[in-house]
RODO-2510 file (C-alpha; in nm, 4 decimals, decimal comma):
residues 529
     n   res          X          Y          Z
     1     m    11,4183    14,1716     9,6394
     2     n    11,6434    14,3740     9,8591
     3     k    11,9166    14,2155    10,0742
     4     r    11,7222    14,2491    10,3935
     5     s    11,4084    14,0772    10,2671
     6     f    11,6215    13,8021    10,0958
     7     k    11,7984    13,7397    10,4237
     8     s    11,4616    13,7304    10,6159
     9     e    11,3145    13,4903    10,3684
    10     n    11,6179    13,2676    10,3856
    11     q    11,6088    13,2616    10,7678
    12     a    11,2332    13,1670    10,7586
    13     n    11,3111    12,8822    10,5077
    14     l    11,5930    12,7540    10,7391
    15     k    11,3546    12,7586    11,0280
    16     r    11,0807    12,5890    10,8358
    17     n    11,3270    12,3256    10,7239
    18     a    11,4526    12,2707    11,0681
    19     i    11,0931    12,2142    11,1967
    20     i    11,0333    11,9686    10,9235
    21     f    11,3532    11,7861    11,0006
    22     g    11,2538    11,7716    11,3550
    23     l    10,9032    11,6293    11,2807
    24     l    11,0421    11,3578    11,0526
    25     m    11,3134    11,2485    11,3036
    26     v    11,0663    11,2496    11,5999
    27     a    10,8096    11,0446    11,3965
    28     i    11,0727    10,7775    11,3133
    29     l    11,2250    10,7600    11,6585
    30     v    10,8791    10,7353    11,8278
    31     l    10,7918    10,4388    11,6103
    32     y    11,1258    10,2559    11,5787
    33     w    11,3180    10,3202    11,9050
    34     r    11,1844     9,9991    12,0633
    35     v    11,3788     9,7871    11,8134
    36     i    11,6781     9,8292    12,0371
    37     n    11,5113     9,5521    12,2487
    38     y    11,4397     9,3250    11,9517
    39     e    11,6124     8,9986    11,8729
    40     f    11,7650     8,8672    11,5475
    41     v    11,5120     8,6531    11,3584
    42     n    11,5430     8,3017    11,2430
    43     y    11,5308     8,3819    10,8749
    44     d    11,8431     8,5232    10,6928
    45     d    11,9779     8,6859    11,0072
    46     d    12,1658     8,3669    11,0725
    47     l    12,3101     8,3630    10,7185
    48     y    12,4028     8,7281    10,7379
    49     i    12,5160     8,7727    11,1002
    50     t    12,4616     8,5247    11,3799
    51     e    12,6030     8,2174    11,1969
    52     n    12,8358     8,3851    10,9496
    53     p    13,2011     8,3207    11,0439
    54     y    13,3325     8,6134    10,8327
    55     v    13,0846     8,8631    10,9748
    56     q    13,1283     8,7575    11,3306
    57     k    13,4972     8,8474    11,3295
    58     g    13,4089     9,2127    11,2599
    59     i    13,6273     9,4092    11,0200
    60     t    13,9137     9,1894    10,8990
    61     w    14,1130     9,1709    10,5748
    62     e    13,9863     8,8189    10,5337
    63     g    13,6316     8,9307    10,5729
    64     i    13,6537     9,2226    10,3330
    65     k    13,8173     8,9919    10,0729
    66     w    13,5265     8,7446    10,1179
    67     a    13,2721     9,0306    10,0904
    68     f    13,4125     9,1447     9,7541
    69     s    13,4278     8,7870     9,6149
    70     f    13,1688     8,5586     9,4688
    71     n    13,0966     8,4029     9,8016
    72     n    12,8677     8,1074     9,8710
    73     v    12,5764     8,2949    10,0322
    74     v    12,3939     8,5250     9,7902
    75     y    12,4294     8,7728     9,5061
    76     l    12,7141     9,0238     9,5118
    77     h    12,6583     9,3167     9,7569
    78     p    12,9951     9,3709     9,9441
    79     l    12,9153     9,7002    10,1096
    80     s    12,6185     9,5385    10,2892
    81     w    12,8500     9,2666    10,4209
    82     v    13,1002     9,5266    10,5389
    83     s    12,8217     9,7236    10,7217
    84     h    12,7384     9,4118    10,9224
    85     m    13,0954     9,3473    10,9940
    86     l    13,1256     9,7028    11,1088
    87     d    12,8295     9,6549    11,3440
    88     v    12,9956     9,3506    11,4939
    89     q    13,3212     9,5363    11,5363
    90     l    13,1419     9,8256    11,7133
    91     f    12,8643     9,6522    11,9145
    92     g    12,9457     9,2829    11,9112
    93     m    12,6440     9,0489    11,8745
    94     a    12,4014     9,2746    12,0583
    95     p    12,0959     9,2691    11,8252
    96     g    11,9459     9,6014    11,9337
    97     r    12,2573     9,7873    11,8123
    98     h    12,2385     9,6265    11,4756
    99     h    11,8733     9,7258    11,4532
   100     l    11,9568    10,0820    11,5536
   101     t    12,1963    10,1213    11,2624
   102     s    11,9177    10,0508    11,0162
   103     v    11,6936    10,2922    11,1936
   104     l    11,9555    10,5680    11,1675
   105     l    11,9962    10,4868    10,7946
   106     h    11,6144    10,5174    10,7521
   107     i    11,6242    10,8563    10,9237
   108     a    11,9028    10,9688    10,6897
   109     n    11,7101    10,8442    10,3857
   110     t    11,4007    11,0289    10,4919
   111     l    11,5777    11,3700    10,5547
   112     l    11,7556    11,3289    10,2179
   113     l    11,4254    11,2674    10,0348
   114     f    11,2823    11,5790    10,1823
   115     l    11,5928    11,7792    10,0925
   116     l    11,6041    11,6488     9,7296
   117     f    11,2398    11,7260     9,6418
   118     n    11,2411    12,0549     9,8273
   119     r    11,5509    12,1583     9,6283
   120     m    11,4063    12,0415     9,2978
   121     t    11,0531    12,1793     9,3385
   122     g    11,0568    12,4526     9,5984
   123     a    10,7453    12,2985     9,7583
   124     a    10,8639    12,2439    10,1086
   125     w    10,5416    12,1075    10,2589
   126     r    10,4561    11,8747     9,9764
   127     s    10,8182    11,7488     9,9860
   128     a    10,7773    11,7085    10,3601
   129     f    10,4606    11,4999    10,3077
   130     v    10,6414    11,2664    10,0612
   131     a    10,9145    11,2244    10,3255
   132     m    10,6672    11,1643    10,6070
   133     l    10,4764    10,9004    10,4112
   134     f    10,8169    10,7375    10,3455
   135     a    10,9163    10,7661    10,7072
   136     v    10,6038    10,6178    10,8737
   137     h    10,4500    10,3857    10,6140
   138     p    10,4159    10,0244    10,7525
   139     i    10,5288     9,8847    10,4124
   140     n    10,8784     9,9999    10,5037
   141     v    10,8909     9,8260    10,8442
   142     e    11,0435     9,5045    10,6894
   143     s    11,3408     9,7115    10,5392
   144     v    11,4068     9,8906    10,8608
   145     a    11,3397     9,6231    11,1314
   146     w    11,4937     9,3201    10,9552
   147     v    11,8662     9,3375    11,0158
   148     a    11,9430     9,1075    10,7170
   149     e    11,7628     9,3632    10,5022
   150     r    12,0289     9,6269    10,5773
   151     k    12,0978     9,6250    10,2064
   152     s    11,7767     9,8085    10,1328
   153     v    11,8245    10,1002    10,3706
   154     l    12,2036    10,1227    10,2888
   155     s    12,1565    10,1114     9,9077
   156     t    11,8781    10,3752     9,9372
   157     f    12,1122    10,6064    10,1232
   158     f    12,3482    10,6030     9,8306
   159     w    12,0543    10,6301     9,5907
   160     m    11,9661    10,9543     9,7531
   161     l    12,3161    11,0832     9,7520
   162     t    12,3408    10,9953     9,3824
   163     i    12,0351    11,2060     9,3060
   164     y    12,1695    11,4915     9,5222
   165     s    12,4889    11,4897     9,3253
   166     y    12,3020    11,4770     9,0044
   167     i    12,1194    11,7927     9,1084
   168     r    12,4454    11,9635     9,1698
   169     f    12,5638    11,8631     8,8393
   170     v    12,2519    11,9981     8,6703
   171     e    12,3083    12,3286     8,8378
   172     q    12,6642    12,3524     8,7103
   173     p    12,7745    12,0773     8,4737
   174     g    13,1346    11,9573     8,4836
   175     v    13,3541    11,6621     8,5214
   176     l    13,4236    11,7216     8,8850
   177     r    13,0564    11,7299     8,9679
   178     y    12,9925    11,4151     8,7618
   179     l    13,2342    11,1920     8,9527
   180     p    13,0426    11,1890     9,2725
   181     i    12,7287    11,0730     9,0742
   182     l    12,9320    10,7664     8,9507
   183     l    13,0886    10,7156     9,2950
   184     f    12,7670    10,7096     9,4957
   185     f    12,5820    10,5098     9,2363
   186     s    12,8559    10,2445     9,2304
   187     l    12,8403    10,2317     9,6085
   188     g    12,4715    10,1864     9,5974
   189     l    12,4981     9,8995     9,3562
   190     m    12,7524     9,7275     9,5812
   191     s    12,4960     9,7591     9,8574
   192     k    12,2145     9,6207     9,6561
   193     p    12,2019     9,5593     9,2764
   194     m    11,8415     9,6666     9,2632
   195     l    11,9518    10,0105     9,2094
   196     v    12,0258     9,9439     8,8346
   197     t    11,7067    10,1467     8,7311
   198     l    11,8491    10,4781     8,8820
   199     p    11,9703    10,6169     8,5417
   200     f    11,6076    10,5857     8,4190
   201     v    11,4868    10,7724     8,7213
   202     l    11,7221    11,0363     8,6518
   203     l    11,5736    11,0774     8,3015
   204     l    11,2315    11,1052     8,4673
   205     l    11,3565    11,3826     8,7009
   206     d    11,4913    11,5628     8,3907
   207     f    11,1324    11,5817     8,2708
   208     w    10,9890    11,6918     8,6172
   209     p    11,0815    11,8690     8,8279
   210     l    11,4110    11,9654     8,6714
   211     d    11,2405    12,0714     8,3534
   212     r    11,5390    11,9777     8,1323
   213     i    11,3160    11,8201     7,8623
   214     d    11,0375    12,0784     7,8428
   215     p    11,1123    12,4277     7,9686
   216     q    10,7557    12,4921     8,0763
   217     t    10,6930    12,6118     8,4370
   218     h    10,5905    12,2848     8,6071
   219     r    10,7237    12,3684     8,9576
   220     d    10,5551    12,5914     9,2048
   221     t    10,6088    12,6648     9,5668
   222     d    10,3727    12,5915     9,8541
   223     q    10,2644    12,9579     9,8335
   224     q    10,1555    12,9090     9,4725
   225     k    10,4115    13,1570     9,3453
   226     p    10,6248    13,0984     9,0268
   227     n    10,9410    12,9185     9,1204
   228     v    11,2345    13,1562     9,0776
   229     g    11,4899    12,9061     9,2012
   230     i    11,8004    12,7697     9,0395
   231     f    11,6088    12,5748     8,7775
   232     a    11,3443    12,8340     8,6753
   233     t    11,5491    12,9801     8,3933
   234     f    11,7016    12,6445     8,2763
   235     q    11,6005    12,5979     7,9131
   236     m    11,6792    12,2911     7,7333
   237     k    11,4820    12,0844     7,4697
   238     i    11,5086    11,7153     7,4686
   239     s    11,8395    11,6141     7,3027
   240     n    12,0976    11,3463     7,2911
   241     r    12,2896    11,5205     7,5703
   242     l    12,0458    11,3947     7,8334
   243     i    12,1121    11,0367     7,7125
   244     l    12,4838    11,0721     7,6538
   245     e    12,5504    11,2132     8,0058
   246     k    12,3932    10,8941     8,1525
   247     i    12,5781    10,6488     7,9404
   248     p    12,8499    10,5929     8,2090
   249     l    12,5716    10,5214     8,4583
   250     f    12,4020    10,2728     8,2196
   251     a    12,7400    10,1053     8,1816
   252     v    12,7809    10,0612     8,5561
   253     s    12,4270     9,9237     8,5686
   254     l    12,5185     9,6696     8,3010
   255     v    12,8336     9,5631     8,4987
   256     a    12,6155     9,5206     8,8138
   257     i    12,3711     9,3054     8,6279
   258     f    12,6524     9,0959     8,4748
   259     l    12,8200     9,0423     8,8121
   260     s    12,4935     8,9541     8,9934
   261     s    12,4115     8,7042     8,7224
   262     i    12,7498     8,5388     8,7606
   263     a    12,7089     8,5274     9,1378
   264     v    12,3728     8,3498     9,1267
   265     e    12,4794     8,1225     8,8472
   266     r    12,7881     8,0100     9,0525
   267     l    12,5551     7,9437     9,3529
   268     g    12,3163     7,7371     9,1251
   269     i    12,0127     7,9129     9,2760
   270     t    11,8547     8,0526     8,9567
   271     l    11,5082     7,9097     8,9130
   272     s    11,4443     7,7471     8,5749
   273     y    11,1422     7,8310     8,3572
   274     v    11,0457     7,4636     8,3911
   275     s    10,9763     7,5021     8,7704
   276     k    10,8390     7,8498     8,7278
   277     p    10,7036     7,9004     8,3758
   278     l    10,7465     8,2320     8,1975
   279     s    10,3588     8,2587     8,1732
   280     l    10,3149     8,2329     8,5454
   281     r    10,6050     8,4861     8,6074
   282     l    10,4520     8,7408     8,3710
   283     s    10,1052     8,6883     8,5229
   284     n    10,2340     8,7209     8,8777
   285     a    10,4236     9,0365     8,7858
   286     v    10,1124     9,2024     8,6436
   287     v     9,9073     9,1001     8,9457
   288     s    10,1761     9,2075     9,1885
   289     y    10,1941     9,5568     9,0507
   290     i     9,8394     9,6028     9,1602
   291     k     9,8914     9,4133     9,4781
   292     y    10,1655     9,6615     9,5785
   293     l     9,9473     9,9498     9,5200
   294     g     9,6874     9,7833     9,7405
   295     k     9,9356     9,7352    10,0229
   296     i    10,0592    10,1005     9,9814
   297     f     9,6959    10,2431     9,9958
   298     w     9,5516     9,9921    10,2384
   299     p     9,8485     9,8350    10,4237
   300     s     9,6834     9,5349    10,5896
   301     d     9,8069     9,1723    10,6259
   302     l    10,1785     9,2750    10,5634
   303     t    10,4288     8,9973    10,6302
   304     f    10,7789     8,9218    10,5459
   305     l    10,7152     8,6329    10,3106
   306     y    10,4322     8,5904    10,0576
   307     p    10,4566     8,2329     9,9114
   308     y    10,4751     8,2203     9,5366
   309     p    10,1471     8,1044     9,3725
   310     r    10,1189     7,7879     9,1832
   311     t     9,8452     7,9282     8,9674
   312     l     9,6495     8,2552     8,9306
   313     p     9,2867     8,3033     8,8437
   314     a     9,2490     8,4246     8,4863
   315     l     9,0046     8,6962     8,5992
   316     q     9,2627     8,8326     8,8415
   317     i     9,5205     8,8458     8,5734
   318     i     9,2949     9,0127     8,3186
   319     g     9,1495     9,2561     8,5749
   320     s     9,5016     9,3559     8,6962
   321     a     9,6250     9,4059     8,3326
   322     l     9,3298     9,6213     8,2577
   323     i     9,3845     9,8356     8,5719
   324     l     9,7611     9,8830     8,4667
   325     i     9,6619     9,9814     8,1146
   326     c     9,3964    10,2283     8,2349
   327     l     9,6186    10,3871     8,4833
   328     t     9,9066    10,4213     8,2463
   329     t     9,6785    10,5635     7,9791
   330     g     9,5442    10,8140     8,2173
   331     v     9,8756    10,9161     8,3292
   332     l     9,9915    10,9748     7,9672
   333     m     9,6918    11,1789     7,8842
   334     k     9,7695    11,4064     8,1821
   335     l    10,1417    11,4138     8,1329
   336     k    10,1607    11,7730     8,0060
   337     k     9,9257    11,9297     8,2649
   338     a    10,0481    11,7097     8,5579
   339     p    10,3913    11,5850     8,4845
   340     f    10,4323    11,4627     8,8520
   341     l    10,1870    11,1943     8,7582
   342     g    10,4142    11,0443     8,4938
   343     v    10,7282    11,0760     8,7112
   344     g    10,5582    10,9124     9,0133
   345     w    10,3991    10,6363     8,8046
   346     f    10,6909    10,5401     8,5952
   347     w    10,9183    10,5677     8,9075
   348     y    10,7015    10,3106     9,0648
   349     i    10,6657    10,0850     8,7649
   350     g    11,0336    10,1043     8,6567
   351     t    11,2068    10,0642     8,9962
   352     l    11,0145     9,7535     9,0587
   353     i    11,1277     9,5787     8,7351
   354     p    11,4389     9,4206     8,8835
   355     v    11,2427     9,2471     9,1557
   356     i    10,9099     9,1820     8,9930
   357     g    11,0084     8,8121     8,9360
   358     l    11,0715     8,7739     8,5678
   359     v    11,4181     8,6293     8,6743
   360     q    11,4154     8,4442     8,9972
   361     a    11,6821     8,2929     9,2317
   362     g    11,6474     8,1105     9,5517
   363     f    11,3159     8,1018     9,7440
   364     w    11,1616     8,3783     9,5401
   365     p    10,8353     8,5229     9,6884
   366     e    10,5140     8,6275     9,5173
   367     m    10,6097     8,9804     9,6332
   368     a    10,7913     9,1462     9,9229
   369     d    10,7355     9,4633    10,1280
   370     r    11,1075     9,5295    10,1222
   371     f    11,0984     9,5438     9,7437
   372     a    10,8693     9,8476     9,7590
   373     y    11,1166    10,0671     9,9773
   374     i    11,2203    10,2701     9,6819
   375     p    10,9247    10,2093     9,4413
   376     a    10,6629    10,3290     9,6854
   377     i    10,8288    10,6846     9,6690
   378     g    10,6840    10,7240     9,3257
   379     v    10,3261    10,6742     9,4639
   380     f    10,3922    10,9083     9,7493
   381     i    10,4877    11,1717     9,4948
   382     i    10,1609    11,1253     9,3134
   383     v     9,9695    11,1505     9,6401
   384     a    10,1490    11,4608     9,7647
   385     w    10,1251    11,6665     9,4517
   386     g     9,7859    11,5108     9,3363
   387     i     9,5908    11,6024     9,6514
   388     s     9,7351    11,9438     9,6550
   389     g     9,6426    11,9953     9,2899
   390     l     9,2805    11,8665     9,3458
   391     l     9,2239    12,1169     9,6424
   392     k     9,4132    12,4182     9,5210
   393     y     9,0841    12,5963     9,4173
   394     w     8,9010    12,5159     9,7393
   395     r     8,8349    12,7991     9,9833
   396     y     8,9908    12,6135    10,2780
   397     e     9,2698    12,4465    10,0806
   398     k     9,5441    12,4838    10,3404
   399     k     9,3367    12,3763    10,6340
   400     l     9,2084    12,0763    10,4409
   401     l     9,5583    11,9754    10,3277
   402     s     9,6977    12,0202    10,6866
   403     a     9,4197    11,8169    10,8317
   404     a     9,4542    11,5337    10,5694
   405     a     9,8252    11,5175    10,6217
   406     v     9,7998    11,4849    11,0050
   407     v     9,5240    11,2289    10,9835
   408     t     9,7028    11,0283    10,7235
   409     t    10,0223    11,0338    10,9330
   410     i     9,8575    10,9288    11,2504
   411     v     9,6857    10,6493    11,0938
   412     l     9,9968    10,5186    10,9194
   413     m    10,1973    10,5469    11,2424
   414     a     9,9344    10,3387    11,4258
   415     a     9,9538    10,0684    11,1536
   416     t    10,3346    10,0734    11,1590
   417     w    10,3339    10,0438    11,5387
   418     v    10,1351     9,7306    11,5190
   419     q    10,3342     9,5859    11,2218
   420     l    10,6562     9,6530    11,3950
   421     g    10,5433     9,4546    11,7038
   422     f    10,5570     9,1386    11,4891
   423     w    10,9375     9,1825    11,4475
   424     r    11,0220     9,1552    11,8174
   425     n    11,1290     8,7883    11,7701
   426     s    11,1029     8,4954    11,5286
   427     t    10,8030     8,3372    11,6953
   428     e    10,5875     8,6373    11,6708
   429     l    10,7042     8,7040    11,3214
   430     f    10,6306     8,3554    11,1922
   431     k    10,2992     8,3209    11,3721
   432     h    10,1768     8,6367    11,2035
   433     a    10,3025     8,5170    10,8693
   434     l    10,1017     8,1974    10,9020
   435     e     9,7904     8,3972    11,0009
   436     v     9,7914     8,6259    10,7015
   437     t     9,9145     8,3788    10,4229
   438     e     9,8188     8,0360    10,2928
   439     n    10,0336     7,7469    10,1922
   440     n    10,3402     7,9057    10,3402
   441     y    10,5747     7,6067    10,3529
   442     l    10,8846     7,8116    10,4154
   443     v    10,7392     7,9669    10,7277
   444     h    10,6131     7,6385    10,8422
   445     n    10,9688     7,4948    10,8111
   446     n    11,1173     7,7874    11,0075
   447     m    10,8550     7,7648    11,2725
   448     g    10,9501     7,4036    11,3092
   449     n    11,3041     7,5090    11,3528
   450     i    11,2198     7,7277    11,6436
   451     y    11,0248     7,4490    11,8229
   452     f    11,3068     7,2021    11,7429
   453     r    11,5633     7,4247    11,9130
   454     q    11,3299     7,4654    12,2154
   455     g    11,2943     7,0870    12,2410
   456     e    10,9274     7,0851    12,1608
   457     l    10,9469     6,8046    11,9134
   458     v    10,5680     6,7445    11,8728
   459     k    10,5170     7,1036    11,7496
   460     a    10,8357     7,0894    11,5342
   461     i    10,7133     6,7768    11,3695
   462     h    10,3796     6,9218    11,3005
   463     h    10,5208     7,2203    11,1297
   464     y    10,7764     7,0347    10,9278
   465     s    10,5005     6,8013    10,8146
   466     e    10,2711     7,0917    10,7214
   467     s    10,5630     7,2235    10,5113
   468     l    10,5930     6,8890    10,3251
   469     r    10,2189     6,8645    10,2842
   470     i    10,2204     7,2027    10,0955
   471     n    10,5506     7,1236     9,9148
   472     p    10,6473     6,7499     9,9187
   473     s    10,9641     6,8234     9,7233
   474     f    11,1044     7,0611     9,9801
   475     a    11,4384     6,8881    10,0614
   476     l    11,5287     7,1156    10,3528
   477     a    11,1967     7,0245    10,5372
   478     h    11,2733     6,6513    10,4772
   479     n    11,6151     6,6894    10,6333
   480     n    11,4739     6,8872    10,9346
   481     l    11,1780     6,6471    10,9828
   482     g    11,4374     6,3596    10,9706
   483     a    11,6320     6,5270    11,2574
   484     a    11,3147     6,5756    11,4580
   485     m    11,2154     6,2111    11,3964
   486     f    11,5522     6,0829    11,4999
   487     r    11,5528     6,2912    11,8225
   488     s    11,1957     6,1448    11,8892
   489     g    11,3391     5,7927    11,8632
   490     k    11,1552     5,7178    11,5262
   491     i    11,4645     5,5831    11,3304
   492     e    11,2854     5,4431    11,0240
   493     e    11,0983     5,7652    10,9663
   494     a    11,4144     5,9652    11,0152
   495     i    11,6040     5,7477    10,7504
   496     f    11,3162     5,7950    10,5107
   497     h    11,3179     6,1701    10,5330
   498     f    11,7033     6,2034    10,5137
   499     r    11,7028     5,9723    10,2045
   500     q    11,4217     6,1816    10,0477
   501     a    11,6283     6,5008    10,1092
   502     t    11,9236     6,3519     9,9353
   503     i    11,7186     6,2305     9,6322
   504     l    11,5486     6,5708     9,5911
   505     e    11,8738     6,7626     9,6440
   506     p    12,1713     6,5518     9,5699
   507     g    12,4134     6,8404     9,6705
   508     n    12,2637     6,8570    10,0202
   509     i    12,5813     6,7720    10,2193
   510     d    12,3972     6,8148    10,5537
   511     a    12,1358     6,5543    10,4505
   512     q    12,4007     6,3168    10,3225
   513     r    12,5918     6,3433    10,6450
   514     n    12,2867     6,2878    10,8476
   515     l    12,1818     5,9849    10,6497
   516     k    12,5286     5,8215    10,6749
   517     k    12,5376     5,8778    11,0512
   518     l    12,1985     5,7422    11,1045
   519     l    12,2582     5,4316    10,8924
   520     k    12,5717     5,3687    11,0767
   521     f    12,3913     5,4208    11,4126
   522     k    12,1201     5,1692    11,3055
   523     d    12,3896     4,9181    11,1898
   524     v    12,5666     4,9379    11,5281
   525     a    12,2282     4,9072    11,7181
   526     l    12,1358     4,5902    11,5099
   527     k    12,4746     4,4314    11,5902
   528     e    12,4451     4,4891    11,9676
   529     p    12,3244     4,1805    12,1597
***
């Protein structure tokens, strides 16, 4: 290739990439721009922002020290705390600006995702389709539209930068190119510890598309030409080197796991295997893998909180296990001819492990849309390369692929538009959750809180009572119902529920305080003539 033709091709690639960047950004902005008019929601946003005294002061040394300590809120993720403090410092308590920060991070993650796979594979349009699926899929609405879930979009930003740094290291190995990998990975873990599986993902990328394990030509461009890029001549059989170079990353992961376990242990929110038996956790994990796939391919009835099941039907467990076994077997059988299947599948399976529920803390859900923010990328890889592979011998391959991509994008954007509407305020969010789930005692409790603050005590009492009907041992609902009963003038009922809250949760200071005040109030009332 002469200089002129090389320059011409380079300019064409830059123009194509600029068009793809533009399409991705426009798609996200069209969908998410309206969040600037959205409110904070009455679930975790109070804990993270609206009622957090450290965050509300903006950037202060006291706040930063608190963020990097084992605080009394949740597990360790100091950079996420700092990002909220920075928002307050810049925008005050205007919720729309906090939402906008998350949208900008989602845009950055999407563009980086395209850059990474385009650079590794040379397949620009397939990489663009992966990025577009990530950009507009409704399962990602929760991670972007929920301010308290900043940790997902922020940690993913560092996840992408870690992989980008890793690609540069593979191009030209050296200590100076390895240090950014460690830096960005550490920053990602300080945003959300779920990133502990990233070293395993790098091993997957070694197999495909970096071809560091097997030097066969797996990569191809959108024009179906052999890839003559930076990795085409890279030859390396599997060796200890691939493992050894990731030992520092595994070490950092272990430190993150250790610190997170200390944090939840100090908070005392780790759920015992008595309350949630290991057999139930394993069963729910198997079923959840299939349910996540269902939500990715048919994103209906999405909500922010899926209540954890008390039991699971045996047929559902067995059926889910058989599907997992069959899919995994099929992927392994096609590993040599279609390596993207293995990378996509094990990316999905592996990155979900930290949040699949074998270890639980706090109000652990059955599953969560936000948990799929990174794992779903593995499925998107399979879809993008798989459909292209199936249609590559068809006469109208390019037209069919283009049409399928456009239709899929439009359908997903429509679904995301609807899903995003539920996040405009707490009332809409909780109503939708109650419509699409059953026995959701946490949402009933939070719905009661909304009505309690609005002074609609009859509705508040109804939802608190529903919460306790579903879960009679839920101390928080007892305390809240006690407050609603007291405000309604039902003193004896209020005392009963405050007392129940203190019995069920002896460390509940709020319930103890309420009970003492009410008993004192009752005593004074009885003494009055």
